N, C-alpha and C positions, 0 to 999 in steps of 0.2 A: 240620699237625705236618711238619716236613722237616730230618733233620741230614743239615745241607752236606755234613759230607766223605763220608758214604755214598749220597747220593740216594735215602735210604730215607723211605717217607713213611707217615703214619697220621694218622685222622680221630677226632673226640673221640668216644661215644655221647652217649645223650637224657643220663647225668648228666656230662657233659665229660670224663670218664676217658680215658685212651689207652694206649697201649704197644707197643713195636717190641719185634722176635724177631729173635734172631741176632746178637743188638749186640754184640761183642767189650769186654773193657773197654778202658777209653780215655777219653781227653776229646774233647768233641762240641760244637761249634755246634746248638743247635737252634733250627730259624727257625717262629716261630708266626702264622699268618693266619689271617683272618677277615674278610669280609663287610661286616661292619658295624663293626671298629675296626682300630687302625692295628696294622702290625706289630711282632713282636716278637720280637727277638735275644736268648737266651738261654745260659748254656757250662751242659753238663751231665757231668758226670764218673762211667763208669759205673766201679763196683768190680771186684774179681776174681771176685766171687759172678759177674758179668755183670748185678746186679739193681742199679737207681737210682729213685728218687723225686722226683719234681720239682713243685713247686703254679708254674700261671703265672696272673699276674690281669692281663688285658686293662683298662685302665683308660680310655684316650685312643678316643673316639669317631673314626671315621675323617672328618676335617674333611670329604671330599665328600659326606658326610653332612648337612651343613648345608642344601644344595640338592636342590631333588627331580631326581631322572638317572635317566635309560633303562637305562643299563647299569651305569655304574659303572667306575674305573679297575684295577680291579683283575683279575690275569689270570685268578681261581678265576672272578669274575663274569661274565667275558668265557665261559670255557668254559660254565657255565653256561646261558648264556641260550638257549634256544631257539629254532631257525628260521636265518635268517641274518645274519650280524652283522658291520659293516666301521666300524674306528674310524681316522678323523686324526689323528693322536697330535699333539702341541705339537710337538716337534722336526721333525713333517713340514709342519706350520703355518709355525717359523720360520724354517726353510731355505728354503723354498720362495715363501714372499711373495708371500701371492696378490694378485692384484689386483680379485679377488673371490670370493664362494662359489662361483659357477659352474664356478672354475678346480678347487677342491678337489671337488667333486662328480661332475664328470667323473671323477675318480678310483675312483668306485664302482663297480663290479661292478651290471649292473644297472637302473643310472639312469640316466634320459635327462634332458637338459636343453634345455631350448628357450629360442636366445638373447632372445627379446621380454621380456626382463626389465630394460629401461630402465635409466638408468647403473648402472656397478658392481654389477648384479646388485641393486638394490633391490625388485624384485620377482621373486622366485622362480618359474621355472616348472620344477616337479620333474615326472617320469612315473617309475614303479618298474615295472619289469615289464612293459611295454608300456601300460601306462595315459596316459591321456591328461595331456599336463603343464601343461594350461593353469590358470596361478597357479595350480599344488601344488594341485587342491582333491579329490587324492584322498589325497592322502598329508598327515597331521601333522607340522608344523613347529612344535618347540618350541625355549626357552631356558631353559637349566638348568632340563628339566622342565617348562614350564609352557607352556601356551599362547600364541600370536603371531599368530594372524590376524585379520582383522578382527572375526570375530563366530566362535567353534567350532563351533556348529551351523548358525546362518540364515544366514552370510557365510562361507564357511571357505576366500575367496581372502587370498593374503599382497600384500598393498599396502604391508607392511612387513615388511621380514625382517632379522634381526639383521645386523648389520656384522662381517663377518669378520677384520677386522684385531684387534677384541679379544677374539677367542675363543684357548679355552686347547686346545680339540681336538674335535671333530664325531664323533659317532653315527652310523648310520645301522641300523635295522632290521628287518628282512623277516620273511616268513613268521609262524609262528606267533607268535613272541616277541610279537607288538607285543598281543598281547592285554589286556595289563595296561594300554594304554593305549586312548583314544578323545578326539574321535569322528575319521571321515575317517583310517581308517587299513585303509583296501583295497589301498592299493598298499604301507604300512611305516609308520616314524617317523623323521625327521629330526629330531636331536635337538642344538645348538650348546651347550655347555659353557662357561661364562667362568673366569677365574682365581680363587680363593680369595687372599684375603688373604695375602699371604709371613709367613714366621717373621718376620724382620725386616723394620725400616724400609727400601725398597727405591724408587728412581723412575725412569722409563726415558722416553725421545722417541725417536718411532721418524718423521722426515719424508720425504716422496719427493716427487718433481718428474718432471715428463714433458710430452712432447708436449701440443697444443691445451689449454695452461692447467692441466692437470692438478696438482693438488697436494692429498698426505693425510700431518696431521699425527694422532700418535695417542699422548697422554702418559698415563701409569698411574703414579700415587703410592698406598704403602698399609704397611703396619705392623701387629706385634702386639706385644701388651705381654710385659715376660719371661715371666712364668709363661703363656703362652699360650691366658689366659683369655679374651683380647679381642683381636679382629683387625678390619680396616677395609680398603676399597680403593674406589679413586677412578678413574676411566676419561671420558678426554674423547678426542670423535674429531674432527675439521673433515677434511672432504673436497669438494674442487670438481673443477670442470672443465667447460670447451667443450665433449669429445666430437664423434666425429665427426657429420657432419650439422648442423655447427654447436646440437648438444644441451648447454646449459649444465645444471648439477645444481648446488645447495651442499647438503650435509648435516653439521647436527651432531646430536653424540649423546654423552650425559653418562652412565653409570652410574654407581653408587655400592652398595656389599656391605658391611655391617658381622653378624658373626659375633660372637657370647658364648658361655663355656663356663661357666655357673655352678658347676656340679658334673662330675664326672669321667664321669655319666651323659646328660648331656643339654648339648643346642645349640642354639640361637637362633641365626637369622637372618635380617637383614634387606637389601631389596634395593629399590632406590628408581631410575628411569630416565626419560630425556627427548630424548624423537629429534624435530627438522626440518629436512624434505627440501622443494627447493622445485626443481624442475626446468620447463623446457620439453620435457616428455614428450608421445608424440601417438601415436596411434594409425595415422596417413596415412601410406604408404608414396611410392614413386615409378615412376612409371609406366618402361616401357623407353626411351623415348626418353628420359624424363627423366634417367634414370641416364646414360643416353649421353652426354649432353650435361654433366652435371655428378654424378656421385656423391654428392655432400658437401651439397648444396643440401638446406635445408627449407621448406616454401610454407605454412609454417603455425607461423612463431617466436613467433607471439601465445599457441597454445596451452601451457597451463600447469597443470600438478599439486603438489598441497601437500597433503603428509601431515607431519600433527604426532601426535607420540604420548608418552602420560604414562603410567609406569606405578609399581606399585609392592608388594609381598609381603612377609609373616613366614610362616617358615618355625621347626618347633620339633623337634627328633629326642630322642628317649629311649628308654634301652635297659633296660629292665623287667629286664631277666634276661638272660647271658649268652647264652641264643641266643634271644633276641626283643627286636625293636625297632621300638618305633610312629613314626611319620614324619605329621605333620601342615602345613597351610600355609595359609594363607589370602592371594586373588590380586586383583588389579584393575585392568583399563587401561583408558584412553579412547582413541580414534584416529579424529582429523579425517583425510578423504580429500576431497579438493573438485577437480576436475578439469575445465579448460573448455579445450573444443574446438572449433572453428570447424567450421560446418556446409561442405560441400560436393556437390558430384555428380562422376558418371563420367562424361556424357554433361549436354550442355547442354540444358536444360527448355527448351520455349516460352514467350517474355514473362517470363522472369526476369533480371535484373539481376545479374549478377557482379563484385566485390569483384576480382577477380584470376583468370586464366586461367594455367595454367603446362602445357609437356610442346608436342607435337605434335598440333594438333585435326585436323588429314588423316589421322592413324594410328588406327583405329579403337580405342578404349580406351590410345590416348597419349597424354591430357591430362585434367588435374584441373580441376575449375572451381569457385574458392572462392565461396560466398555472403558478403554483408557481414552475417553472424546468425553466432549462436554457443550452444552448450549449454553450458549447469553444468554438471556432475553433481555436488553437493554432497552427502556423506555423513558422518554421525557415527554411532559406534559406542562403549557401554557395559559392560564385560565385569565381571561379579567371581566370585570362585568359591572354595569349600572344601572342601578335601579332604585325607582321613587314609589311613593304611594299615599294615599290619603285614608284618614279617616275623618269620618264626618256624623254626625247626629242630627234627623231632622223631623221635624214634628208634622202630620198631617192629623189635624184632628184629632182623635185620641188613639192612633195609631200611633206608633214611633220607629221610626230607621235609623238605622247604624249598619251607615253604609262605607265599602273597602276597597281602594280600586287601586290600581297599581297597574308599570309598566317594567319592562327590563329586555337589555340584553346582555347575551355574553357571549365573550367571543374564546374560542379553543384553537389552540393548535400542537400537535402530535406528532411523535419523532417514533418507530420501530424499531430496531435494528435483531437481527438473528447473527451470534458470531458465533464458530462453529471452531472451538477447540479440538487443539491436537494431541491432551492429555487429561485425563479424571478431571482435573484442577486446574486448568487453564485459562486465564481472565482475557486474552487474546485471540486471535487466530481469523478465519477466514468470512470474511460476509456474506454470508445464505443468504438473506432479507434486508432491504433496506426500503424505508417510504416515509415519507412526509403525509398528515391528514391534515387538513383544515375544516371547523366550525363557526359558521356564526347563529344564532340564536335570537329571535323577537318572543317577549311573549306578552299578555294582558291579561287583567283580570279584574272581574267587578263583581263584588257579592254585596246582596241585602238583606240583612238580617231586621225584619218585619215584628213587631212585638203586636200581636193582635189584643193580647189582655195579658194580661199576670201569667198567665200558667201558658198561655200558647205562641209559639213564637217562630217562624215560618222562614228557611233562610236560600230563597234561592239564588243560585251562583252559574256562572260562566266562566272558565279560560280557555284562552288562545293561544296556540304555542305553534311558531315558524321556523325549520331549518335548515340551513343550505349547507351542504356535506361536497368536501373534496381532498379526491387521493391521489398522490401524484409516489407512483413506485420509480425507485433509482435503481434496486437491485433486485432480479426473482431466479427463482430455478427455470432454466432452459433445458430441457432435456437433462434435468436433472445436478445440471450444471450452473452453480450463481456467475449470473450475465446480470453487467451493465444492462437498463434497461431507461426506458423513458416514457412511463403508460401514465395515461392522465383521467380521471374522470371524473365525475359530480351527479351529488343529487340534490 
């Protein structure tokens, strides 16, 4: 509770009651803030006796609660988060017009970005506080509070990264504040937040163009019913370009969101998404003589990466009392990541014929020897999960408790297949390795933010993770020859 004219602040007790002292007679404006409800602002008149009694009813659940979020937008939620927190706001994103997420995350203290992230940061490499940034393995990357990696436990690499063009804001949590989230939170949590449906029908179209064939078109349309009980949003992004070193990329990203508020106490949200990326990304760099001759050259233009992702989620939030909110969600996504890369040697092998040689062969390690074969690394991932959590506020004498607790289940199914092609640009061939992997994880957490005084809060918490893993190898090299096998194991 905040009296705007005097800046006096009060907090409700366990019964929801509050009081201000030393408030002179007159008219005031009382602002009521809550972590789980929209803010309210009401007039209050204090009589000559210096007393006034007001009853306040918070009816509207905060719209952002429809999505499972790490922190939230409210100032009080930011201040109560233990550990280190950095939020890139909506206004900052709109004013800076970032080309990719790397531009945004470089501003965050303690975050290191490896630029080997593909075109326009489609595969983020985030390191926090000195940890290895390779494919963000030690950082939990979320979109609207839900995981986006190939498989959160079994393959925690970010071969898909949310497009910064369609984001409302970005949250980065480091330190003890990440106990509520998992897995892979050793470094921290990065949560990309998409916009909620607008209060009235609105459409936006942003177009950008540039050198090397760059084009980005982002269209958004959405609206809400007159009583704000129902809202919807559709966002389509198309991005393409030739890139430096002749690396082309083509991205289509369609996202939808639907929000329904059947009563003042509960909110349903439904999200769906489709992402399709095609690019000739490669791990192969240039030798020094090649760079001096032409820094933009690409010796393997046939290398090709395809990423396709389909996702969906259903969320439900209900305020069971003025101090207790329960949030639940079901989610799932399927990702295909096929990467064809030409085979090469850094020095010539005796008796081996090469399709092409690039660089200066007279300089040690100055040339690349491209074989007339390829290895297609084809992978697919299916992830599904369910989670529920409760947030409640309790009062014990003069000490207040803000308790967060929750449970979650995640199931993973992965297929990893290596196919050897007979030419440098082949997409099919002999299956050299083929295996299925299955995982299931159960996690639970509880955290209590104990406010001892207005300036002192301690936040003890604990998180438990249990993961089962099974592996079924179908094809493997036996004596160097691809062979059908039936090898099973687990942990």
